[in-house]
VOGUKOL-130027 format. One record per atom (N, C-alpha, C, O): residue in three letters; atom name; x, y, z; residue number from 1. Coordinates in nm, 2 decimals, decimal comma. Example, Ala and Ser with C-alpha at 12.3 -4.5 7.8 and 13.67 -1.06 7.14 Angstrom:
residues 2
(pt Ala N (1,32 -0,57 0,78) 1)
(pt Ala CA (1,23 -0,45 0,78) 1)
(pt Ala C (1,32 -0,33 0,78) 1)
(pt Ala O (1,42 -0,33 0,85) 1)
(pt Ser N (1,28 -0,22 0,71) 2)
(pt Ser CA (1,37 -0,11 0,71) 2)
(pt Ser C (1,29 0,00 0,79) 2)
(pt Ser O (1,34 0,11 0,80) 2)
END
This chain:
residues 100
(pt Met N (0,08 -0,12 0,00) 1)
(pt Met CA (0,00 0,00 0,00) 1)
(pt Met C (0,09 0,12 0,00) 1)
(pt Met O (0,19 0,13 0,07) 1)
(pt Val N (0,05 0,22 -0,08) 2)
(pt Val CA (0,13 0,35 -0,08) 2)
(pt Val C (0,03 0,46 -0,03) 2)
(pt Val O (-0,08 0,47 -0,08) 2)
(pt Ile N (0,08 0,54 0,06) 3)
(pt Ile CA (0,01 0,65 0,12) 3)
(pt Ile C (0,08 0,78 0,07) 3)
(pt Ile O (0,19 0,80 0,10) 3)
(pt Gln N (0,00 0,86 0,00) 4)
(pt Gln CA (0,06 0,99 -0,04) 4)
(pt Gln C (0,04 1,09 0,07) 4)
(pt Gln O (-0,06 1,11 0,13) 4)
(pt Ile N (0,16 1,15 0,10) 5)
(pt Ile CA (0,16 1,25 0,21) 5)
(pt Ile C (0,21 1,38 0,15) 5)
(pt Ile O (0,32 1,39 0,09) 5)
(pt Asp N (0,14 1,49 0,17) 6)
(pt Asp CA (0,17 1,62 0,12) 6)
(pt Asp C (0,24 1,71 0,22) 6)
(pt Asp O (0,24 1,83 0,20) 6)
(pt Glu N (0,29 1,65 0,33) 7)
(pt Glu CA (0,34 1,73 0,43) 7)
(pt Glu C (0,49 1,70 0,45) 7)
(pt Glu O (0,57 1,71 0,36) 7)
(pt Ile N (0,53 1,66 0,57) 8)
(pt Ile CA (0,67 1,64 0,60) 8)
(pt Ile C (0,72 1,50 0,55) 8)
(pt Ile O (0,65 1,40 0,57) 8)
(pt Met N (0,83 1,50 0,48) 9)
(pt Met CA (0,88 1,38 0,43) 9)
(pt Met C (0,92 1,28 0,54) 9)
(pt Met O (0,97 1,32 0,64) 9)
(pt Phe N (0,88 1,15 0,52) 10)
(pt Phe CA (0,91 1,04 0,61) 10)
(pt Phe C (0,84 1,06 0,75) 10)
(pt Phe O (0,88 1,00 0,85) 10)
(pt Gln N (0,73 1,13 0,76) 11)
(pt Gln CA (0,66 1,15 0,88) 11)
(pt Gln C (0,60 1,01 0,92) 11)
(pt Gln O (0,57 0,99 1,04) 11)
(pt Ile N (0,58 0,92 0,83) 12)
(pt Ile CA (0,52 0,79 0,86) 12)
(pt Ile C (0,61 0,72 0,96) 12)
(pt Ile O (0,56 0,62 1,03) 12)
(pt Asp N (0,74 0,75 0,97) 13)
(pt Asp CA (0,83 0,69 1,06) 13)
(pt Asp C (0,78 0,70 1,21) 13)
(pt Asp O (0,81 0,61 1,29) 13)
(pt Tyr N (0,70 0,80 1,24) 14)
(pt Tyr CA (0,66 0,83 1,37) 14)
(pt Tyr C (0,52 0,77 1,40) 14)
(pt Tyr O (0,47 0,77 1,52) 14)
(pt Trp N (0,45 0,73 1,30) 15)
(pt Trp CA (0,31 0,68 1,32) 15)
(pt Trp C (0,31 0,55 1,40) 15)
(pt Trp O (0,39 0,46 1,36) 15)
(pt Arg N (0,23 0,53 1,50) 16)
(pt Arg CA (0,22 0,41 1,57) 16)
(pt Arg C (0,09 0,34 1,56) 16)
(pt Arg O (0,08 0,22 1,56) 16)
(pt Glu N (-0,02 0,42 1,53) 17)
(pt Glu CA (-0,15 0,36 1,50) 17)
(pt Glu C (-0,22 0,45 1,40) 17)
(pt Glu O (-0,21 0,57 1,41) 17)
(pt Ile N (-0,28 0,39 1,30) 18)
(pt Ile CA (-0,35 0,47 1,20) 18)
(pt Ile C (-0,49 0,40 1,18) 18)
(pt Ile O (-0,51 0,28 1,20) 18)
(pt Gln N (-0,58 0,48 1,12) 19)
(pt Gln CA (-0,71 0,43 1,08) 19)
(pt Gln C (-0,72 0,47 0,93) 19)
(pt Gln O (-0,70 0,58 0,89) 19)
(pt Ile N (-0,77 0,37 0,85) 20)
(pt Ile CA (-0,79 0,39 0,71) 20)
(pt Ile C (-0,94 0,37 0,68) 20)
(pt Ile O (-1,00 0,27 0,71) 20)
(pt Gly N (-1,00 0,48 0,63) 21)
(pt Gly CA (-1,15 0,47 0,61) 21)
(pt Gly C (-1,22 0,46 0,74) 21)
(pt Gly O (-1,17 0,52 0,84) 21)
(pt Asp N (-1,33 0,39 0,74) 22)
(pt Asp CA (-1,41 0,39 0,86) 22)
(pt Asp C (-1,39 0,26 0,95) 22)
(pt Asp O (-1,43 0,25 1,06) 22)
(pt Gln N (-1,31 0,16 0,89) 23)
(pt Gln CA (-1,30 0,03 0,95) 23)
(pt Gln C (-1,16 -0,01 1,00) 23)
(pt Gln O (-1,14 -0,05 1,11) 23)
(pt Val N (-1,07 0,01 0,91) 24)
(pt Val CA (-0,94 -0,06 0,92) 24)
(pt Val C (-0,85 0,02 1,02) 24)
(pt Val O (-0,83 0,14 1,01) 24)
(pt Lys N (-0,79 -0,05 1,12) 25)
(pt Lys CA (-0,70 0,01 1,21) 25)
(pt Lys C (-0,57 -0,07 1,21) 25)
(pt Lys O (-0,57 -0,20 1,21) 25)
(pt Leu N (-0,46 0,00 1,19) 26)
(pt Leu CA (-0,33 -0,07 1,18) 26)
(pt Leu C (-0,23 -0,01 1,29) 26)
(pt Leu O (-0,25 0,10 1,33) 26)
(pt Arg N (-0,14 -0,10 1,33) 27)
(pt Arg CA (-0,04 -0,06 1,44) 27)
(pt Arg C (0,10 -0,08 1,38) 27)
(pt Arg O (0,12 -0,18 1,31) 27)
(pt Trp N (0,19 0,00 1,42) 28)
(pt Trp CA (0,33 -0,01 1,37) 28)
(pt Trp C (0,38 -0,14 1,43) 28)
(pt Trp O (0,36 -0,18 1,54) 28)
(pt Phe N (0,45 -0,21 1,34) 29)
(pt Phe CA (0,52 -0,34 1,38) 29)
(pt Phe C (0,67 -0,32 1,38) 29)
(pt Phe O (0,73 -0,36 1,48) 29)
(pt Arg N (0,73 -0,27 1,27) 30)
(pt Arg CA (0,87 -0,25 1,26) 30)
(pt Arg C (0,90 -0,17 1,13) 30)
(pt Arg O (0,82 -0,17 1,04) 30)
(pt Ser N (1,02 -0,11 1,13) 31)
(pt Ser CA (1,06 -0,04 1,01) 31)
(pt Ser C (1,10 -0,14 0,90) 31)
(pt Ser O (1,13 -0,26 0,93) 31)
(pt Cys N (1,08 -0,10 0,78) 32)
(pt Cys CA (1,11 -0,19 0,67) 32)
(pt Cys C (1,26 -0,15 0,62) 32)
(pt Cys O (1,28 -0,05 0,56) 32)
(pt Leu N (1,35 -0,25 0,64) 33)
(pt Leu CA (1,49 -0,23 0,60) 33)
(pt Leu C (1,51 -0,30 0,47) 33)
(pt Leu O (1,48 -0,42 0,46) 33)
(pt Arg N (1,56 -0,22 0,38) 34)
(pt Arg CA (1,57 -0,27 0,24) 34)
(pt Arg C (1,69 -0,34 0,20) 34)
(pt Arg O (1,80 -0,30 0,24) 34)
(pt Cys N (1,68 -0,44 0,12) 35)
(pt Cys CA (1,79 -0,51 0,06) 35)
(pt Cys C (1,81 -0,44 -0,08) 35)
(pt Cys O (1,76 -0,33 -0,10) 35)
(pt Leu N (1,87 -0,51 -0,17) 36)
(pt Leu CA (1,89 -0,45 -0,31) 36)
(pt Leu C (1,77 -0,48 -0,40) 36)
(pt Leu O (1,78 -0,43 -0,52) 36)
(pt Leu N (1,67 -0,55 -0,36) 37)
(pt Leu CA (1,56 -0,58 -0,45) 37)
(pt Leu C (1,49 -0,46 -0,51) 37)
(pt Leu O (1,46 -0,46 -0,63) 37)
(pt Pro N (1,48 -0,34 -0,44) 38)
(pt Pro CA (1,42 -0,23 -0,51) 38)
(pt Pro C (1,50 -0,17 -0,62) 38)
(pt Pro O (1,46 -0,09 -0,70) 38)
(pt Thr N (1,63 -0,22 -0,64) 39)
(pt Thr CA (1,71 -0,17 -0,75) 39)
(pt Thr C (1,68 -0,25 -0,88) 39)
(pt Thr O (1,73 -0,22 -0,98) 39)
(pt Val N (1,60 -0,35 -0,87) 40)
(pt Val CA (1,56 -0,43 -0,99) 40)
(pt Val C (1,43 -0,38 -1,05) 40)
(pt Val O (1,33 -0,36 -0,98) 40)
(pt Thr N (1,44 -0,35 -1,18) 41)
(pt Thr CA (1,32 -0,31 -1,25) 41)
(pt Thr C (1,23 -0,43 -1,27) 41)
(pt Thr O (1,27 -0,53 -1,32) 41)
(pt Gln N (1,11 -0,42 -1,21) 42)
(pt Gln CA (1,02 -0,53 -1,21) 42)
(pt Gln C (0,98 -0,59 -1,34) 42)
(pt Gln O (0,96 -0,71 -1,36) 42)
(pt Glu N (0,96 -0,50 -1,44) 43)
(pt Glu CA (0,92 -0,54 -1,58) 43)
(pt Glu C (1,03 -0,62 -1,65) 43)
(pt Glu O (1,00 -0,72 -1,72) 43)
(pt Thr N (1,16 -0,59 -1,62) 44)
(pt Thr CA (1,27 -0,66 -1,70) 44)
(pt Thr C (1,35 -0,75 -1,61) 44)
(pt Thr O (1,41 -0,84 -1,67) 44)
(pt Gly N (1,35 -0,74 -1,48) 45)
(pt Gly CA (1,43 -0,82 -1,39) 45)
(pt Gly C (1,57 -0,78 -1,39) 45)
(pt Gly O (1,66 -0,85 -1,34) 45)
(pt Ile N (1,60 -0,66 -1,45) 46)
(pt Ile CA (1,74 -0,61 -1,46) 46)
(pt Ile C (1,77 -0,51 -1,34) 46)
(pt Ile O (1,69 -0,42 -1,32) 46)
(pt Arg N (1,88 -0,53 -1,28) 47)
(pt Arg CA (1,92 -0,45 -1,17) 47)
(pt Arg C (1,98 -0,32 -1,22) 47)
(pt Arg O (2,05 -0,32 -1,32) 47)
(pt Asp N (1,95 -0,21 -1,15) 48)
(pt Asp CA (2,00 -0,08 -1,19) 48)
(pt Asp C (2,15 -0,08 -1,17) 48)
(pt Asp O (2,20 -0,12 -1,06) 48)
(pt Pro N (2,23 -0,05 -1,27) 49)
(pt Pro CA (2,38 -0,05 -1,25) 49)
(pt Pro C (2,43 0,04 -1,15) 49)
(pt Pro O (2,54 0,02 -1,10) 49)
(pt Asn N (2,36 0,14 -1,11) 50)
(pt Asn CA (2,40 0,24 -1,01) 50)
(pt Asn C (2,34 0,21 -0,87) 50)
(pt Asn O (2,36 0,28 -0,77) 50)
(pt Gln N (2,27 0,10 -0,86) 51)
(pt Gln CA (2,21 0,05 -0,74) 51)
(pt Gln C (2,11 0,15 -0,68) 51)
(pt Gln O (2,10 0,16 -0,56) 51)
(pt Glu N (2,04 0,23 -0,77) 52)
(pt Glu CA (1,94 0,32 -0,72) 52)
(pt Glu C (1,81 0,25 -0,71) 52)
(pt Glu O (1,78 0,17 -0,79) 52)
(pt Pro N (1,72 0,29 -0,62) 53)
(pt Pro CA (1,73 0,40 -0,52) 53)
(pt Pro C (1,80 0,36 -0,39) 53)
(pt Pro O (1,81 0,45 -0,30) 53)
(pt Trp N (1,84 0,24 -0,38) 54)
(pt Trp CA (1,91 0,19 -0,26) 54)
(pt Trp C (2,03 0,27 -0,22) 54)
(pt Trp O (2,05 0,31 -0,10) 54)
(pt Lys N (2,11 0,31 -0,31) 55)
(pt Lys CA (2,23 0,38 -0,29) 55)
(pt Lys C (2,20 0,52 -0,23) 55)
(pt Lys O (2,27 0,56 -0,13) 55)
(pt Thr N (2,10 0,59 -0,28) 56)
(pt Thr CA (2,06 0,72 -0,22) 56)
(pt Thr C (2,01 0,70 -0,08) 56)
(pt Thr O (2,04 0,78 0,00) 56)
(pt Leu N (1,92 0,60 -0,06) 57)
(pt Leu CA (1,87 0,58 0,07) 57)
(pt Leu C (1,98 0,55 0,17) 57)
(pt Leu O (1,97 0,60 0,29) 57)
(pt Gln N (2,08 0,49 0,13) 58)
(pt Gln CA (2,20 0,46 0,22) 58)
(pt Gln C (2,27 0,58 0,27) 58)
(pt Gln O (2,34 0,58 0,37) 58)
(pt Thr N (2,25 0,69 0,20) 59)
(pt Thr CA (2,32 0,82 0,24) 59)
(pt Thr C (2,25 0,89 0,36) 59)
(pt Thr O (2,32 0,97 0,43) 59)
(pt Phe N (2,12 0,86 0,38) 60)
(pt Phe CA (2,06 0,93 0,49) 60)
(pt Phe C (1,95 0,86 0,56) 60)
(pt Phe O (1,88 0,91 0,65) 60)
(pt Arg N (1,93 0,73 0,53) 61)
(pt Arg CA (1,82 0,65 0,59) 61)
(pt Arg C (1,88 0,52 0,64) 61)
(pt Arg O (1,82 0,41 0,61) 61)
(pt Arg N (1,98 0,52 0,72) 62)
(pt Arg CA (2,05 0,39 0,76) 62)
(pt Arg C (2,00 0,35 0,90) 62)
(pt Arg O (1,99 0,43 0,99) 62)
(pt Lys N (1,98 0,22 0,91) 63)
(pt Lys CA (1,94 0,16 1,04) 63)
(pt Lys C (2,02 0,03 1,06) 63)
(pt Lys O (2,04 -0,04 0,96) 63)
(pt Pro N (2,05 -0,01 1,18) 64)
(pt Pro CA (2,12 -0,14 1,21) 64)
(pt Pro C (2,02 -0,25 1,19) 64)
(pt Pro O (1,90 -0,24 1,22) 64)
(pt Asp N (2,07 -0,36 1,15) 65)
(pt Asp CA (1,99 -0,48 1,13) 65)
(pt Asp C (2,07 -0,60 1,17) 65)
(pt Asp O (2,19 -0,58 1,19) 65)
(pt Leu N (2,02 -0,72 1,19) 66)
(pt Leu CA (2,09 -0,84 1,23) 66)
(pt Leu C (2,21 -0,86 1,13) 66)
(pt Leu O (2,31 -0,92 1,17) 66)
(pt Tyr N (2,19 -0,82 1,00) 67)
(pt Tyr CA (2,29 -0,86 0,90) 67)
(pt Tyr C (2,37 -0,73 0,86) 67)
(pt Tyr O (2,42 -0,73 0,75) 67)
(pt Gly N (2,38 -0,63 0,94) 68)
(pt Gly CA (2,45 -0,51 0,91) 68)
(pt Gly C (2,37 -0,39 0,91) 68)
(pt Gly O (2,26 -0,39 0,97) 68)
(pt Ile N (2,41 -0,29 0,83) 69)
(pt Ile CA (2,34 -0,16 0,82) 69)
(pt Ile C (2,26 -0,16 0,69) 69)
(pt Ile O (2,32 -0,20 0,59) 69)
(pt Lys N (2,13 -0,13 0,70) 70)
(pt Lys CA (2,05 -0,13 0,58) 70)
(pt Lys C (1,97 0,00 0,56) 70)
(pt Lys O (1,96 0,08 0,66) 70)
(pt Ala N (1,93 0,03 0,44) 71)
(pt Ala CA (1,85 0,15 0,42) 71)
(pt Ala C (1,71 0,12 0,46) 71)
(pt Ala O (1,65 0,02 0,43) 71)
(pt Gln N (1,65 0,22 0,53) 72)
(pt Gln CA (1,51 0,21 0,57) 72)
(pt Gln C (1,42 0,28 0,47) 72)
(pt Gln O (1,45 0,40 0,43) 72)
(pt Phe N (1,32 0,22 0,43) 73)
(pt Phe CA (1,21 0,28 0,34) 73)
(pt Phe C (1,08 0,20 0,36) 73)
(pt Phe O (1,07 0,09 0,31) 73)
(pt Gly N (0,99 0,26 0,43) 74)
(pt Gly CA (0,86 0,20 0,46) 74)
(pt Gly C (0,85 0,15 0,60) 74)
(pt Gly O (0,94 0,15 0,68) 74)
(pt Thr N (0,73 0,10 0,63) 75)
(pt Thr CA (0,70 0,05 0,76) 75)
(pt Thr C (0,61 -0,07 0,75) 75)
(pt Thr O (0,52 -0,08 0,66) 75)
(pt Tyr N (0,63 -0,17 0,83) 76)
(pt Tyr CA (0,54 -0,29 0,84) 76)
(pt Tyr C (0,44 -0,25 0,94) 76)
(pt Tyr O (0,47 -0,20 1,05) 76)
(pt Leu N (0,31 -0,28 0,91) 77)
(pt Leu CA (0,20 -0,26 1,00) 77)
(pt Leu C (0,13 -0,39 1,03) 77)
(pt Leu O (0,12 -0,47 0,94) 77)
(pt Ala N (0,07 -0,40 1,15) 78)
(pt Ala CA (-0,01 -0,51 1,19) 78)
(pt Ala C (-0,15 -0,47 1,20) 78)
(pt Ala O (-0,18 -0,36 1,24) 78)
(pt Thr N (-0,24 -0,56 1,17) 79)
(pt Thr CA (-0,39 -0,53 1,17) 79)
(pt Thr C (-0,44 -0,54 1,31) 79)
(pt Thr O (-0,42 -0,63 1,39) 79)
(pt Met N (-0,51 -0,43 1,35) 80)
(pt Met CA (-0,58 -0,42 1,48) 80)
(pt Met C (-0,73 -0,45 1,45) 80)
(pt Met O (-0,79 -0,52 1,53) 80)
(pt Glu N (-0,78 -0,39 1,35) 81)
(pt Glu CA (-0,92 -0,41 1,31) 81)
(pt Glu C (-0,93 -0,43 1,16) 81)
(pt Glu O (-0,88 -0,34 1,08) 81)
(pt Asn N (-0,99 -0,54 1,11) 82)
(pt Asn CA (-1,00 -0,57 0,97) 82)
(pt Asn C (-1,11 -0,48 0,90) 82)
(pt Asn O (-1,20 -0,42 0,97) 82)
(pt Gly N (-1,11 -0,48 0,77) 83)
(pt Gly CA (-1,21 -0,41 0,69) 83)
(pt Gly C (-1,16 -0,40 0,55) 83)
(pt Gly O (-1,06 -0,46 0,51) 83)
(pt Ile N (-1,24 -0,32 0,47) 84)
(pt Ile CA (-1,20 -0,30 0,33) 84)
(pt Ile C (-1,14 -0,17 0,31) 84)
(pt Ile O (-1,19 -0,07 0,36) 84)
(pt Ile N (-1,03 -0,17 0,24) 85)
(pt Ile CA (-0,96 -0,04 0,21) 85)
(pt Ile C (-0,99 -0,01 0,06) 85)
(pt Ile O (-0,97 -0,10 -0,02) 85)
(pt Arg N (-1,03 0,11 0,04) 86)
(pt Arg CA (-1,06 0,15 -0,10) 86)
(pt Arg C (-0,97 0,27 -0,14) 86)
(pt Arg O (-0,93 0,35 -0,06) 86)
(pt Val N (-0,94 0,27 -0,27) 87)
(pt Val CA (-0,86 0,39 -0,32) 87)
(pt Val C (-0,93 0,52 -0,28) 87)
(pt Val O (-1,05 0,53 -0,30) 87)
(pt Gly N (-0,86 0,61 -0,23) 88)
(pt Gly CA (-0,91 0,74 -0,19) 88)
(pt Gly C (-0,95 0,75 -0,04) 88)
(pt Gly O (-0,99 0,85 0,01) 88)
(pt Asp N (-0,95 0,63 0,03) 89)
(pt Asp CA (-0,99 0,64 0,18) 89)
(pt Asp C (-0,89 0,73 0,25) 89)
(pt Asp O (-0,77 0,73 0,22) 89)
(pt Arg N (-0,95 0,80 0,34) 90)
(pt Arg CA (-0,86 0,89 0,43) 90)
(pt Arg C (-0,79 0,81 0,53) 90)
(pt Arg O (-0,83 0,71 0,58) 90)
(pt Val N (-0,67 0,86 0,56) 91)
(pt Val CA (-0,58 0,80 0,66) 91)
(pt Val C (-0,57 0,90 0,78) 91)
(pt Val O (-0,53 1,01 0,76) 91)
(pt Arg N (-0,61 0,85 0,90) 92)
(pt Arg CA (-0,60 0,93 1,02) 92)
(pt Arg C (-0,49 0,87 1,11) 92)
(pt Arg O (-0,49 0,75 1,13) 92)
(pt Val N (-0,41 0,95 1,16) 93)
(pt Val CA (-0,31 0,91 1,26) 93)
(pt Val C (-0,37 0,91 1,39) 93)
(pt Val O (-0,41 1,02 1,44) 93)
(pt Leu N (-0,38 0,80 1,46) 94)
(pt Leu CA (-0,44 0,79 1,59) 94)
(pt Leu C (-0,34 0,81 1,70) 94)
(pt Leu O (-0,37 0,86 1,81) 94)
(pt Arg N (-0,21 0,77 1,67) 95)
(pt Arg CA (-0,11 0,78 1,77) 95)
(pt Arg C (0,03 0,80 1,70) 95)
(pt Arg O (0,06 0,72 1,61) 95)
(pt Glu N (0,11 0,89 1,75) 96)
(pt Glu CA (0,24 0,92 1,70) 96)
(pt Glu C (0,34 0,91 1,82) 96)
(pt Glu O (0,31 0,92 1,93) 96)
(pt Asp N (0,47 0,88 1,78) 97)
(pt Asp CA (0,57 0,88 1,88) 97)
(pt Asp C (0,70 0,94 1,81) 97)
(pt Asp O (0,77 0,87 1,74) 97)
(pt Lys N (0,72 1,07 1,83) 98)
(pt Lys CA (0,84 1,13 1,77) 98)
(pt Lys C (0,97 1,11 1,85) 98)
(pt Lys O (1,08 1,15 1,80) 98)
(pt Asn N (0,96 1,04 1,96) 99)
(pt Asn CA (1,08 1,01 2,04) 99)
(pt Asn C (1,13 0,87 2,01) 99)
(pt Asn O (1,22 0,82 2,08) 99)
(pt Phe N (1,07 0,81 1,91) 100)
(pt Phe CA (1,11 0,67 1,88) 100)
(pt Phe C (1,23 0,66 1,80) 100)
(pt Phe O (1,28 0,55 1,76) 100)
END
């Protein structure tokens, strides 16, 4: 799922609980630490020779992992309440933690 945010870049890093539409509630599970898979063009299966976008993320979005330092991009969320998500549903932040 991709959520378009027109405000502060990477603010999703601080979200701990969100509601999508009228039914679905999700809770932060962990940060998504990226391997080199995003450097592969899905249509062709060919890896970007410059290792982008991973290389750029490594310059300012680094986090420790069991297997070394990886680039962070995205968040894993766990379901608190099930429901149907539709294109255009509003996303409400129920809880944030900027000290995380």
